[in-house]
N, C-alpha and C positions, 0 to 999 in steps of 0.2 A: 812376283816381279817378272817383267819381260825384258830380255836382254839378248844380245847376239854374241856368239863366241868369235874368237879370232883376234881379240884385242889384248895382246900380251906385251905390248911395247913398254908398259910401265912395270913389268915384272922382271926381276933378276932371279932366275931359277938356280938356287944353290942346293937343291935337294940331293943331288948326286955327290956333293962335296961336303956334306955335313953329316953328323951322326955321333953316336956315343953309346957306351954300354948302358943298358937300361936296368933299373932295379924296380920291381913291381911296387906300386904305391897306390893304395886304395883311396877312396874319397875322404875318409876320415884323416888319414895321414897327410893327404894333399892339403886339406884345409888347415890342419894344425900347423904344417910347415909354412903355409901362406901367412897365417896370422903371426907366427913367430918371426918370420922374415920382416913383416911390417914393424913388429915391436922392437926388434933388435937393430934394424937397419942393415942386416946382413942377408945376402941371398943364400939361404940354406939349401935351395935346390941345386946349387952348384956342387954340393957334396955328393949328389947321387943323380942317376938318370931316372926317367919315369916311363910309365907304360901308356902315356897319353897319345899313342900312335893313332893316326887316322884309321878308321875301320875300312876305308877303301883301299888301304895298302895291303899288298901281299908280299910274301917272302919267297924268293926263288931258291933253287937247290944250292946255289953258291952262298946263301946267307944274305945276299944283297936285297934291299928293299926295291920292289918293282912296282911301278905305278899302274893303277887300273884305269879303265875308261871313266869310272865314277870320279876318281881323283883328278883326272885331266879335265873333266868338266868343271870341277870346282876351281881348278887353276884358271880356266877360261872365265869363270864367274868373277873371281878376284880381279882379273885383268880388265874385265868390262866395267866393274864398279870403279876401279882405280882410274881408268881413263876418263870415265864420265865425270867423276868428282874433280879430277885435276883440270879437265876442260872447263868446268864451271869456275874453279878458282882463277884460272888464267883469264877468263872473261871478266870476273869481278875485280880482280886486282891488277889486271893489265901487265905491263912489263915488270912489275915488282914480283910477280909469281915465277918461281923456278921449279920445274917439274922434278919430282923425286921418283924413286923406284921402291917397290916392295920386294924385299929379299925373302924368298920362300926357302925354308930349310926343314930338315928333319932332325928331331931329337935335340941337337945342340949346335951352336955356331959361335964363332968369335966375331964380335962386332967392335966398332970403335969405342963402345961404351963398356966393353968387357965381355967375358964369356957368358953366354945365355943358353938356357934350356927351354924346351917346349912348355914345361910346367909353369914358367913365369908368365906365359901368355904373350899376346902380341905387344910390341912396344915400338916407340920411335926413339931413335938414337940421334941426339943433336950433334954428336961428334962427327958423324958422316952424313947426317941428314937423310937417313934411310929408315923405312918402316920394315920391321922384322916380323915374320909370321910363319908359324908351323900350322898346317891345316888341321892337325889333331885338335887344336883349340876349339874349332867349331863343333866337334863331337862333344867336348867338355861343356861348351855353352848350352848345348841341347840337353845332354843327359845328366850332367852334374848340377847345372844351374837352372834347368827348366826353362830355357829360352830358345826354342827351336825356330827355324824359318830362315829363308834367304835374306829377308830384310834385317833380321837380327844380326846376321853375319855382315851385311853391308854397313850396319851401324858401327860395328867394331872397326871395320876397315876405314870408314870415313872419320871416325873419332881419331885414329892414329894420324891420318892425313891432316886433321885439324891441328895436331901438334906441329906438323911441318909448317903450316900457315903461321902459327905463333912464333916459330923460330925465324921465319922470313920477316915478320913484322917487328921483331925485337921484343916481343912480349915475354918470351921464355927467359931471355937474358935479364930483363927487369925484375922478374919474379925471383930469380936466383939469389938476389941480395936479401930476400926475406928469410930470416932464420927460424921463423916460427914453425911449429909442427901441429898436426891435428886439424880439426874441422875449420879453423879460422886462418889456416896458412895460405900463402900465395900458391903453393903447389896444388892444393885442393881446388882453388879458384881456377887454375889453369886447366885442370881435368874437367871441371864443369863447363868451362868455356869451349873445350874441345867437343864435349857433348852437344853444345849449342851449335857449333860449326857443322857437326854431323847432321843436325836438324836442318841447317840451311841447305845442305845438299838434298835432304829428303824433300824439302819444299820444292826444289827445282824438279826432282824426279817425279813428283806427284802431278805435274802438268800433263794433261792428256795430249796424245799425238806424238809423244817423244819417241816411242818405239818405232814408228814409221819413219822417223828421221834418223834411225840408227842409234838412238840413245837409250839409256835405261829408263824404264817407266814402271811406276808402282802399280800394283793391283789393289783392289779393295781389301782391307784387312792387314796390309803390310805395315802400316804405322803401328798397329797394336803389337806386332812382333817386336819392333824396335823399343817400344815403351816397356814391354815385358823384359827385354834384355837389359835395358837401363836399370830397371828395378831389381833384377836378379843379381846384379853385380855391385849393388850399393854396399858401402862399408858396413853399415849397421846390419844388413841381412847376413853378410858373410861372418861377421863377428858373432851374431846370435847362433849361427850354425855350428860354430866351433867352441865358443865359450859360454853361450847362453846369456851374454850381456853385451851391452853396447858401450864402446869406449871412444868417445869423440876425439880424445886427445891422440888416438892412434889412427884417425881417419887419413886416408891417402887419396881417395877419389870422390868423396862425398857420399851422403846417405842416398838410399833408394829414391826417396821423395825429391831430393835435390837433383839427382841425375835425370829423373823423369821431367822435372820442371824445366831444366835448362835445355834438354833436347826438344821439348815442346816449344820453348821460346824460339829456337831457331826454325823449327818446322812451321810454325804459324807465321813468322815474319818473313823468312827468306832473306833476311838482311844481316850481314855480319856485325853491323853496328849494334844490333839488338843484343849481341853477345858480349858487349862491353869491349869491343876491339877498336880503339882509336886508330884512325888512319886506314881502316878497312872498308872505306866507302866504295861502292860499286862504280864501274866505269861506264855504266849505261843508265 
């Protein structure tokens, strides 16, 4: 991907005001707690900290986490993608779009949706309409889930921004009345739609000449990174990694094949309406 640093207007940096005691947690324990959290509906990660700290962080003599140049570059990357994606949504939705911010934190943070830790992964909180992100997740995405690359990271960011679009269009609120769980639930449909919205941004970013205009532009091979990321975090794959079997009634985000399919749908069309979003017609 080609992008320019310096666009941090869509970031709320909470790294210096968040944190918590960490308890070492290997990949086996991480995935077991992840599945148990899904199965019980309880965030078991709230009972302990994790060691999913970004490898670009260092610890000073005072015990405080100090940012490195590599981490600051990653913050710039998140800012560039967030600005580019939100500029696109502002163009497509017109005055209906309200910009949000990505709250970057370390280890743990209190949100309007409750206490959250880095191990829970990036999330969108409808209570305050903010995206929450600990950069350590990108290390997990690459090393634990086998989905490296900058566009894989951009896919995660734009997926969460897709949830913001759903909130603005009233789609999240409508789905909340559906009490079903598992593969056929409205909540899974929302996650797949957010994948599709991430693909809509990918379609825009794939246009040549954007980098010269100061926008984010994809390089050849970037799309494959996003497809690998979508497949890597499908419910069926994660369940197989932990239990050896697939439990569709415990799905929360959709299967690997579904996530790939819906991202590709947005990527190929570039139209939010292809994602099943009524009222999301473009303004141009």
